[in-house]
MIVEX-582810 format. One record per residue (C-alpha): residue number from 1; residue in one letter; x, y, z. Coordinates in steps of 0.001 Angstrom, whole numbers, plus 500000, padded with zeros to 6 digits. Example, Ala and Ser with C-alpha at 12.3 -4.5 7.8 and 13.67 -1.06 7.14 Angstrom:
BEGIN
k=1, r=A, px=512300, py=495500, pz=507800 .
k=2, r=S, px=513670, py=498940, pz=507140 .
***
This chain:
BEGIN
k=1, r=M, px=625196, py=308776, pz=456897 .
k=2, r=A, px=627330, py=311904, pz=457376 .
k=3, r=A, px=624206, py=314027, pz=457802 .
k=4, r=T, px=622865, py=311601, pz=460397 .
k=5, r=M, px=626095, py=311721, pz=462389 .
k=6, r=K, px=625991, py=315528, pz=462214 .
k=7, r=N, px=622452, py=315551, pz=463623 .
k=8, r=V, px=623498, py=313199, pz=466408 .
k=9, r=E, px=626382, py=315478, pz=467324 .
k=10, r=E, px=623997, py=318425, pz=467507 .
k=11, r=I, px=621599, py=316504, pz=469749 .
k=12, r=R, px=624481, py=315556, pz=472025 .
k=13, r=T, px=626118, py=318954, pz=472353 .
k=14, r=R, px=623574, py=321702, pz=471621 .
k=15, r=V, px=620267, py=322934, pz=473004 .
k=16, r=I, px=618225, py=324306, pz=470090 .
k=17, r=L, px=615880, py=327273, pz=470545 .
k=18, r=G, px=612955, py=326876, pz=468154 .
k=19, r=E, px=609948, py=329031, pz=467396 .
k=20, r=F, px=607547, py=326886, pz=469402 .
k=21, r=G, px=609829, py=325203, pz=471916 .
k=22, r=V, px=613293, py=324222, pz=473066 .
k=23, r=K, px=614827, py=320982, pz=471797 .
k=24, r=N, px=617562, py=318691, pz=473096 .
k=25, r=V, px=617174, py=319873, pz=476671 .
k=26, r=H, px=618154, py=316550, pz=478280 .
k=27, r=T, px=621623, py=315059, pz=478542 .
k=28, r=T, px=621775, py=312004, pz=476296 .
k=29, r=D, px=625496, py=311232, pz=475970 .
k=30, r=F, px=625540, py=308290, pz=478354 .
k=31, r=P, px=627234, py=304948, pz=477505 .
k=32, r=G, px=625513, py=302849, pz=474857 .
k=33, r=N, px=622953, py=305449, pz=473795 .
k=34, r=Y, px=624572, py=306314, pz=470449 .
k=35, r=P, px=626184, py=303674, pz=468208 .
k=36, r=G, px=629691, py=304659, pz=467241 .
k=37, r=Y, px=630250, py=306905, pz=470269 .
k=38, r=D, px=632363, py=305903, pz=473246 .
k=39, r=D, px=630674, py=307773, pz=476102 .
k=40, r=I, px=632273, py=305853, pz=478950 .
k=41, r=W, px=633542, py=308397, pz=481483 .
k=42, r=D, px=637304, py=308781, pz=481286 .
k=43, r=M, px=639478, py=310827, pz=483655 .
k=44, r=R, px=642033, py=311823, pz=481006 .
k=45, r=K, px=639318, py=312949, pz=478615 .
k=46, r=F, px=637658, py=314955, pz=481381 .
k=47, r=Q, px=640931, py=316617, pz=482395 .
k=48, r=K, px=641595, py=317542, pz=478783 .
k=49, r=N, px=638158, py=319087, pz=478160 .
k=50, r=F, px=637374, py=320662, pz=481527 .
k=51, r=R, px=638456, py=324243, pz=482181 .
k=52, r=I, px=637482, py=327357, pz=484113 .
k=53, r=D, px=637984, py=330792, pz=482546 .
k=54, r=V, px=637567, py=333853, pz=484769 .
k=55, r=K, px=635984, py=336650, pz=482718 .
k=56, r=H, px=635400, py=339266, pz=485420 .
k=57, r=L, px=636447, py=339646, pz=489038 .
k=58, r=D, px=636116, py=342500, pz=491518 .
k=59, r=E, px=635595, py=342725, pz=495255 .
k=60, r=G, px=631856, py=342074, pz=495006 .
k=61, r=S, px=631163, py=339944, pz=491944 .
k=62, r=M, px=632682, py=337363, pz=489656 .
k=63, r=E, px=631857, py=335897, pz=486273 .
k=64, r=F, px=633564, py=332777, pz=485009 .
k=65, r=D, px=633041, py=330024, pz=482444 .
k=66, r=M, px=632902, py=326392, pz=483525 .
k=67, r=V, px=633391, py=324250, pz=480413 .
k=68, r=G, px=633257, py=320502, pz=479930 .
k=69, r=I, px=630969, py=319581, pz=482830 .
k=70, r=D, px=627496, py=318089, pz=483125 .
k=71, r=A, px=624537, py=320242, pz=484190 .
k=72, r=A, px=624038, py=318135, pz=487324 .
k=73, r=I, px=627514, py=319003, pz=488627 .
k=74, r=A, px=627163, py=322663, pz=487645 .
k=75, r=N, px=623858, py=322880, pz=489492 .
k=76, r=A, px=625315, py=321134, pz=492550 .
k=77, r=F, px=628065, py=323749, pz=492569 .
k=78, r=R, px=625493, py=326555, pz=492385 .
k=79, r=R, px=623459, py=325090, pz=495244 .
k=80, r=I, px=626575, py=324706, pz=497404 .
k=81, r=L, px=627421, py=328376, pz=496854 .
k=82, r=I, px=623954, py=329392, pz=498025 .
k=83, r=A, px=623370, py=326991, pz=500882 .
k=84, r=E, px=626496, py=325194, pz=502096 .
k=85, r=V, px=629394, py=327659, pz=502277 .
k=86, r=P, px=629447, py=328797, pz=505951 .
k=87, r=T, px=629390, py=332390, pz=507201 .
k=88, r=M, px=628941, py=334228, pz=510499 .
k=89, r=A, px=625530, py=335772, pz=511243 .
k=90, r=I, px=623596, py=337082, pz=514242 .
k=91, r=E, px=621836, py=334151, pz=515933 .
k=92, r=K, px=620894, py=335395, pz=519408 .
k=93, r=V, px=619652, py=338865, pz=520367 .
k=94, r=F, px=619495, py=339807, pz=524050 .
k=95, r=V, px=617174, py=342788, pz=524429 .
k=96, r=Y, px=617902, py=344820, pz=527576 .
k=97, r=N, px=615862, py=347821, pz=526495 .
k=98, r=N, px=613834, py=348590, pz=523388 .
k=99, r=T, px=611372, py=351489, pz=523534 .
k=100, r=S, px=611270, py=352015, pz=519771 .
k=101, r=I, px=608121, py=351240, pz=517777 .
k=102, r=V, px=609854, py=348171, pz=516274 .
k=103, r=Q, px=608836, py=345037, pz=518155 .
k=104, r=D, px=611603, py=342932, pz=519685 .
k=105, r=E, px=610955, py=339992, pz=517333 .
k=106, r=V, px=610974, py=342181, pz=514215 .
k=107, r=L, px=614120, py=343961, pz=515382 .
k=108, r=A, px=615871, py=340642, pz=516013 .
k=109, r=H, px=614872, py=339422, pz=512538 .
k=110, r=R, px=616192, py=342584, pz=510883 .
k=111, r=L, px=619477, py=342320, pz=512745 .
k=112, r=G, px=619877, py=338679, pz=511769 .
k=113, r=L, px=619827, py=339600, pz=508083 .
k=114, r=V, px=622608, py=342194, pz=508418 .
k=115, r=P, px=625735, py=340609, pz=506812 .
k=116, r=I, px=628650, py=340494, pz=509259 .
k=117, r=K, px=632226, py=340976, pz=508044 .
k=118, r=A, px=634078, py=338118, pz=509726 .
k=119, r=D, px=636047, py=335244, pz=508211 .
k=120, r=P, px=634096, py=332066, pz=509097 .
k=121, r=R, px=637187, py=329926, pz=508461 .
k=122, r=L, px=638650, py=331286, pz=511694 .
k=123, r=F, px=635723, py=330097, pz=513827 .
k=124, r=E, px=634253, py=326756, pz=514883 .
k=125, r=Y, px=630620, py=325645, pz=514756 .
k=126, r=R, px=628669, py=325960, pz=518001 .
k=127, r=N, px=627858, py=322661, pz=519706 .
k=128, r=A, px=624319, py=321708, pz=518699 .
k=129, r=D, px=623560, py=319797, pz=521910 .
k=130, r=E, px=620658, py=321113, pz=523997 .
k=131, r=G, px=622829, py=321713, pz=527048 .
k=132, r=A, px=625511, py=323479, pz=525029 .
k=133, r=A, px=622918, py=325697, pz=523338 .
k=134, r=E, px=622177, py=327356, pz=526683 .
k=135, r=E, px=625837, py=328042, pz=527425 .
k=136, r=E, px=627546, py=331328, pz=526651 .
k=137, r=G, px=629679, py=331375, pz=523526 .
k=138, r=S, px=633457, py=331339, pz=523592 .
k=139, r=E, px=636076, py=333195, pz=521582 .
k=140, r=I, px=636413, py=330284, pz=519125 .
k=141, r=D, px=632750, py=330042, pz=518117 .
k=142, r=T, px=631007, py=333350, pz=518908 .
k=143, r=I, px=631252, py=337026, pz=517991 .
k=144, r=Q, px=629610, py=339479, pz=520372 .
k=145, r=L, px=628140, py=342731, pz=519077 .
k=146, r=Q, px=626412, py=345570, pz=520885 .
k=147, r=L, px=623850, py=348150, pz=519799 .
k=148, r=K, px=623247, py=350889, pz=522350 .
k=149, r=I, px=621734, py=354154, pz=521180 .
k=150, r=K, px=619284, py=356764, pz=522485 .
k=151, r=C, px=617462, py=359534, pz=520643 .
k=152, r=S, px=617352, py=363064, pz=522028 .
k=153, r=R, px=616415, py=366547, pz=520867 .
k=154, r=N, px=619052, py=368665, pz=519189 .
k=155, r=P, px=619544, py=371758, pz=521369 .
k=156, r=S, px=621059, py=373700, pz=518493 .
k=157, r=A, px=618110, py=373138, pz=516095 .
k=158, r=T, px=616257, py=376231, pz=514861 .
k=159, r=K, px=612755, py=376832, pz=516258 .
k=160, r=D, px=610977, py=376815, pz=512916 .
k=161, r=S, px=612708, py=373665, pz=511627 .
k=162, r=S, px=610588, py=370603, pz=510770 .
k=163, r=D, px=613371, py=368371, pz=509452 .
k=164, r=P, px=613924, py=365349, pz=511750 .
k=165, r=R, px=617596, py=365312, pz=510740 .
k=166, r=E, px=617966, py=368739, pz=512317 .
k=167, r=L, px=615497, py=368377, pz=515199 .
k=168, r=Y, px=616779, py=365101, pz=516656 .
k=169, r=L, px=620055, py=363367, pz=517471 .
k=170, r=N, px=620450, py=359626, pz=516763 .
k=171, r=H, px=616937, py=359376, pz=515330 .
k=172, r=M, px=618077, py=356954, pz=512591 .
k=173, r=V, px=619671, py=353714, pz=513765 .
k=174, r=Y, px=622073, py=352338, pz=511162 .
k=175, r=S, px=624241, py=349253, pz=511028 .
k=176, r=R, px=627250, py=351498, pz=511667 .
k=177, r=D, px=625969, py=351856, pz=515244 .
k=178, r=I, px=626611, py=348136, pz=515867 .
k=179, r=K, px=629925, py=347751, pz=517700 .
k=180, r=W, px=632096, py=344689, pz=518166 .
k=181, r=V, px=632746, py=343581, pz=521769 .
k=182, r=P, px=635718, py=341149, pz=521779 .
k=183, r=I, px=635430, py=337938, pz=523803 .
k=184, r=G, px=638514, py=336439, pz=525467 .
k=185, r=N, px=641604, py=336954, pz=523299 .
k=186, r=Q, px=639699, py=338037, pz=520170 .
k=187, r=A, px=641068, py=341592, pz=520422 .
k=188, r=D, px=644586, py=340200, pz=519902 .
k=189, r=V, px=643714, py=337464, pz=517401 .
k=190, r=F, px=641677, py=339797, pz=515177 .
k=191, r=A, px=643751, py=342921, pz=515750 .
k=192, r=D, px=644159, py=343388, pz=511986 .
k=193, r=S, px=640516, py=342605, pz=511200 .
k=194, r=S, px=637574, py=344960, pz=511338 .
k=195, r=I, px=634707, py=342789, pz=512580 .
k=196, r=G, px=631282, py=344332, pz=512139 .
k=197, r=P, px=628544, py=344859, pz=509528 .
k=198, r=V, px=629655, py=344695, pz=505890 .
k=199, r=H, px=627691, py=347847, pz=505053 .
k=200, r=D, px=627402, py=350751, pz=507468 .
k=201, r=D, px=624287, py=352351, pz=505949 .
k=202, r=I, px=621646, py=349654, pz=506550 .
k=203, r=L, px=618659, py=351259, pz=508300 .
k=204, r=I, px=617606, py=349240, pz=511357 .
k=205, r=A, px=615063, py=351463, pz=513128 .
k=206, r=K, px=613831, py=355032, pz=513568 .
k=207, r=L, px=613669, py=356689, pz=517004 .
k=208, r=R, px=612154, py=359776, pz=518570 .
k=209, r=P, px=613318, py=361664, pz=521688 .
k=210, r=G, px=613265, py=359425, pz=524764 .
k=211, r=Q, px=613291, py=356167, pz=522796 .
k=212, r=E, px=616334, py=353933, pz=523017 .
k=213, r=I, px=617698, py=350528, pz=522028 .
k=214, r=D, px=620114, py=348540, pz=524173 .
k=215, r=I, px=620862, py=345021, pz=522947 .
k=216, r=I, px=623661, py=342436, pz=522831 .
k=217, r=M, px=624000, py=340107, pz=519831 .
k=218, r=H, px=625816, py=336801, pz=519413 .
k=219, r=C, px=627007, py=335755, pz=515958 .
k=220, r=V, px=627631, py=332076, pz=515216 .
k=221, r=K, px=628801, py=330023, pz=512254 .
k=222, r=G, px=626137, py=328486, pz=510033 .
k=223, r=I, px=625085, py=327616, pz=506482 .
k=224, r=G, px=622312, py=328891, pz=504235 .
k=225, r=K, px=620593, py=325497, pz=504313 .
k=226, r=D, px=619706, py=326237, pz=507953 .
k=227, r=H, px=618743, py=329886, pz=507447 .
k=228, r=A, px=619028, py=332345, pz=504553 .
k=229, r=K, px=620936, py=334828, pz=506753 .
k=230, r=F, px=623974, py=332516, pz=506524 .
k=231, r=S, px=624004, py=332498, pz=502709 .
k=232, r=P, px=627253, py=334144, pz=501516 .
k=233, r=V, px=625910, py=335181, pz=498104 .
k=234, r=A, px=623295, py=337658, pz=496961 .
k=235, r=T, px=623009, py=335712, pz=493697 .
k=236, r=A, px=624693, py=332621, pz=492289 .
k=237, r=S, px=623417, py=331601, pz=488881 .
k=238, r=Y, px=624515, py=330169, pz=485570 .
k=239, r=R, px=623370, py=330133, pz=481964 .
k=240, r=L, px=624460, py=328194, pz=478913 .
k=241, r=L, px=626659, py=329915, pz=476340 .
k=242, r=P, px=624449, py=331161, pz=473463 .
k=243, r=E, px=625367, py=330130, pz=469929 .
k=244, r=I, px=624038, py=332087, pz=466944 .
k=245, r=T, px=624629, py=330798, pz=463418 .
k=246, r=L, px=623737, py=332719, pz=460244 .
k=247, r=L, px=622576, py=330121, pz=457697 .
k=248, r=E, px=623047, py=332463, pz=454742 .
k=249, r=P, px=624274, py=336043, pz=454111 .
k=250, r=V, px=621973, py=338781, pz=455420 .
k=251, r=E, px=622357, py=342149, pz=453710 .
k=252, r=G, px=620900, py=345644, pz=453550 .
k=253, r=E, px=617699, py=346461, pz=455385 .
k=254, r=K, px=617346, py=342864, pz=456587 .
k=255, r=A, px=620752, py=343074, pz=458229 .
k=256, r=K, px=619697, py=346166, pz=460192 .
k=257, r=R, px=616493, py=344511, pz=461382 .
k=258, r=L, px=618423, py=341382, pz=462293 .
k=259, r=Q, px=620826, py=343457, pz=464382 .
k=260, r=A, px=617901, py=345063, pz=466230 .
k=261, r=C, px=616535, py=341620, pz=467178 .
k=262, r=F, px=619528, py=340849, pz=469406 .
k=263, r=S, px=621189, py=342458, pz=472395 .
k=264, r=P, px=623680, py=345260, pz=471667 .
k=265, r=G, px=627065, py=343902, pz=470584 .
k=266, r=V, px=625817, py=340522, pz=469355 .
k=267, r=I, px=625393, py=341376, pz=465663 .
k=268, r=D, px=627677, py=343782, pz=463811 .
k=269, r=L, px=627245, py=345274, pz=460339 .
k=270, r=E, px=630181, py=345174, pz=457932 .
k=271, r=E, px=630563, py=347120, pz=454703 .
k=272, r=V, px=631056, py=344602, pz=451872 .
k=273, r=N, px=630947, py=345805, pz=448261 .
k=274, r=G, px=628907, py=348829, pz=449291 .
k=275, r=K, px=626337, py=346775, pz=451224 .
k=276, r=K, px=625753, py=346316, pz=454953 .
k=277, r=V, px=626284, py=342638, pz=455790 .
k=278, r=A, px=625411, py=341146, pz=459190 .
k=279, r=R, px=627882, py=339011, pz=461089 .
k=280, r=V, px=627884, py=337505, pz=464596 .
k=281, r=T, px=630360, py=339424, pz=466769 .
k=282, r=N, px=629776, py=338170, pz=470305 .
k=283, r=S, px=626965, py=335667, pz=470885 .
k=284, r=R, px=627837, py=335597, pz=474615 .
k=285, r=L, px=625995, py=338906, pz=475067 .
k=286, r=D, px=622705, py=337521, pz=473778 .
k=287, r=T, px=619812, py=337009, pz=476212 .
k=288, r=C, px=618152, py=334410, pz=473934 .
k=289, r=S, px=614923, py=336376, pz=473662 .
k=290, r=R, px=614134, py=334703, pz=470289 .
k=291, r=E, px=612848, py=338037, pz=468990 .
k=292, r=V, px=614185, py=337172, pz=465514 .
k=293, r=L, px=611708, py=334276, pz=465255 .
k=294, r=R, px=608834, py=336770, pz=465113 .
k=295, r=H, px=610001, py=337957, pz=461679 .
k=296, r=D, px=608888, py=335608, pz=458901 .
k=297, r=D, px=611613, py=336745, pz=456509 .
k=298, r=L, px=614400, py=336403, pz=459112 .
k=299, r=K, px=613590, py=333346, pz=461201 .
k=300, r=N, px=614858, py=330876, pz=458586 .
k=301, r=L, px=618136, py=332735, pz=458179 .
k=302, r=V, px=619313, py=332204, pz=461759 .
k=303, r=K, px=619858, py=329187, pz=463973 .
k=304, r=L, px=619702, py=329772, pz=467731 .
k=305, r=G, px=621273, py=327371, pz=470183 .
k=306, r=R, px=623175, py=326984, pz=473430 .
k=307, r=V, px=626312, py=324963, pz=474112 .
k=308, r=R, px=625255, py=322199, pz=476485 .
k=309, r=D, px=628461, py=321908, pz=478524 .
k=310, r=H, px=629522, py=325583, pz=478600 .
k=311, r=F, px=628185, py=327293, pz=481726 .
k=312, r=I, px=628528, py=331024, pz=482377 .
k=313, r=F, px=628505, py=331484, pz=486151 .
k=314, r=S, px=627686, py=334777, pz=487883 .
k=315, r=V, px=628483, py=335036, pz=491600 .
k=316, r=E, px=627641, py=338142, pz=493625 .
k=317, r=S, px=628951, py=338139, pz=497183 .
k=318, r=T, px=627160, py=339736, pz=500129 .
k=319, r=G, px=630566, py=341172, pz=501065 .
k=320, r=I, px=631418, py=338745, pz=503853 .
k=321, r=L, px=634038, py=337013, pz=501693 .
k=322, r=P, px=635386, py=337898, pz=498215 .
k=323, r=P, px=633649, py=335987, pz=495397 .
k=324, r=D, px=636801, py=334108, pz=494357 .
k=325, r=V, px=637188, py=332837, pz=497940 .
k=326, r=L, px=633541, py=331723, pz=497933 .
k=327, r=V, px=634111, py=329731, pz=494732 .
k=328, r=T, px=637200, py=328099, pz=496250 .
k=329, r=E, px=635290, py=327208, pz=499428 .
k=330, r=A, px=632428, py=325767, pz=497353 .
k=331, r=V, px=634905, py=323527, pz=495527 .
k=332, r=K, px=636218, py=322299, pz=498900 .
k=333, r=V, px=632675, py=321506, pz=500061 .
k=334, r=L, px=631985, py=319580, pz=496837 .
k=335, r=M, px=635248, py=317648, pz=497230 .
k=336, r=A, px=634350, py=316780, pz=500826 .
k=337, r=K, px=630949, py=315491, pz=499688 .
k=338, r=C, px=632584, py=313299, pz=497040 .
k=339, r=Q, px=635118, py=311958, pz=499539 .
k=340, r=R, px=632369, py=311168, pz=502039 .
k=341, r=F, px=630476, py=309274, pz=499328 .
k=342, r=I, px=633600, py=307288, pz=498418 .
k=343, r=N, px=634190, py=306451, pz=502075 .
k=344, r=E, px=630605, py=305186, pz=502402 .
k=345, r=L, px=631069, py=302970, pz=499343 .
k=346, r=D, px=634326, py=301615, pz=500723 .
k=347, r=S, px=632765, py=300877, pz=504100 .
k=348, r=D, px=629900, py=298982, pz=502437 .
k=349, r=V, px=632386, py=296923, pz=500411 .
k=350, r=M, px=634426, py=296110, pz=503526 .
k=351, r=S, px=631316, py=295052, pz=505425 .
***
């Protein structure tokens, strides 16, 4: 009976990586599915088991562990990060002059994908009504940018030069050439902010003498669900924590081959009684390639699995907002969704 209970616990909490497939991939710990287990959801139990551990954080990326949660909630959180945390992006492009070889539509599309450094929490959404869509933006819902540049010959270039960088002036149009034009009181409100492209080295177009670009751009608040240009993350993904178990001691030449089957840092070799003995140092670093299962004399010595409720999240920001702020905003969006659902249930009960 003890062995049976042990197997049940493994089915409930681990995803097993086998030679010919992956087992226990579905969540099965719902009420009444396993005799002897109380799987009714309990707030106190959830609060005790749930935690978030930040493993890495810098200005552009973040890695953290979300433990004690179901895959459905973890995936909802990932999708919110990608598609429902708002940002500011170029929505309208007014072309006054464009004599470059880049067509107006292509130029507008390229500009729309340039990430704009502006805190979306300080702006309102534009009114979606048809009449309001034709109106000019205001200081509370629009950022105005300008790109005005003209290419000319460099009078100081040498006669025998063939390098465009020396022959021409302003022949490469970069995102640094986009300038912010404050609307209303924005110059005072955002005096301490530097509104403009996140990166100043994004190539927009190439010009030759006589060609010029003169355009005005309007940035509005939006979400990635409407258009990818509003997505605040370059990547937002998660993976389950790998678990590697050595079923029996592995020594000598086998230990060295076992170490080579995993990512660097996963398996370490210790000196025990004059022999090299393999031990698991950090299974988190493993990519779960299952390379060890190709070796007939090693595959039965190791058990590969993943912890079902331990998610390793990786969030890489586009630079509009720091990654920790994006995670906080995603939590707020998820809370708002839950509250809206509760309100709908309450309204149905009242009616």
